[in-house]
C-alpha positions as semicolon CSV with decimal commas, in nm:
position;residue;x (nm);y (nm);z (nm)
1;M;1,529;0,758;2,675
2;S;1,367;0,551;2,410
3;K;1,208;0,527;2,073
4;Q;0,884;0,448;2,259
5;N;0,883;0,803;2,399
6;V;0,924;0,942;2,047
7;E;0,620;0,742;1,939
8;K;0,422;0,858;2,244
9;L;0,491;1,221;2,151
10;L;0,406;1,167;1,784
11;F;0,076;0,997;1,872
12;A;-0,002;1,264;2,135
13;G;0,056;1,534;1,874
14;G;-0,160;1,344;1,629
15;S;-0,459;1,361;1,864
16;D;-0,398;1,693;2,045
17;K;-0,403;2,002;1,822
18;N;-0,263;2,227;2,097
19;L;0,038;2,001;2,154
20;R;0,086;1,971;1,777
21;A;0,075;2,350;1,739
22;K;0,331;2,395;2,018
23;Y;0,580;2,162;1,850
24;N;0,513;2,270;1,491
25;V;0,653;2,619;1,554
26;I;0,982;2,493;1,698
27;E;1,255;2,571;1,445
28;T;1,531;2,316;1,510
29;M;1,546;1,948;1,591
30;D;1,760;2,024;1,897
31;A;1,499;2,265;2,034
32;F;1,223;2,014;1,952
33;I;1,404;1,743;2,151
34;E;1,480;1,981;2,439
35;T;1,113;2,079;2,461
36;A;1,002;1,717;2,442
37;N;1,242;1,617;2,718
38;S;1,117;1,898;2,943
39;D;0,760;1,782;2,872
40;G;0,845;1,430;2,991
41;F;0,906;1,265;2,653
42;E;1,270;1,165;2,707
43;F;1,459;1,072;2,391
44;N;1,765;1,178;2,196
45;Q;1,825;1,280;1,835
46;D;1,927;0,930;1,722
47;E;1,601;0,788;1,855
48;L;1,390;1,061;1,691
49;V;1,567;1,017;1,357
50;A;1,527;0,637;1,378
51;V;1,150;0,659;1,436
52;L;1,104;0,916;1,161
53;K;1,298;0,694;0,922
54;E;1,099;0,383;1,020
55;E;0,771;0,570;0,968
56;E;0,901;0,737;0,648
57;L;0,837;1,084;0,793
58;D;1,022;1,410;0,736
59;F;1,101;1,649;1,023
60;E;1,096;1,964;0,808
61;S;0,812;2,209;0,859
62;S;0,638;2,428;0,604
63;G;0,339;2,654;0,555
64;N;0,187;2,939;0,743
65;P;0,116;2,854;1,015
66;R;0,407;2,611;1,030
67;S;0,320;2,244;1,017
68;R;0,506;1,915;1,027
69;S;0,403;1,585;0,874
70;I;0,539;1,378;1,162
71;W;0,226;1,327;1,369
72;L;0,087;0,975;1,398
73;R;-0,279;0,883;1,440
């Protein structure tokens, strides 16, 4: 588990619209992390929160379809 895996997922979502769409519809942070871990991006909530804080990003989603402003490019 590592913050590096969080960054890998956020960059992957930034470049892959299908991956981004998959994660944007996930309602909770716990479910987001569980899905990420099952997809091979192993990290925990503390690591996700730390990366989001460092990058000044917010986990909340909005809009229709749902979207998050967490994806890095």
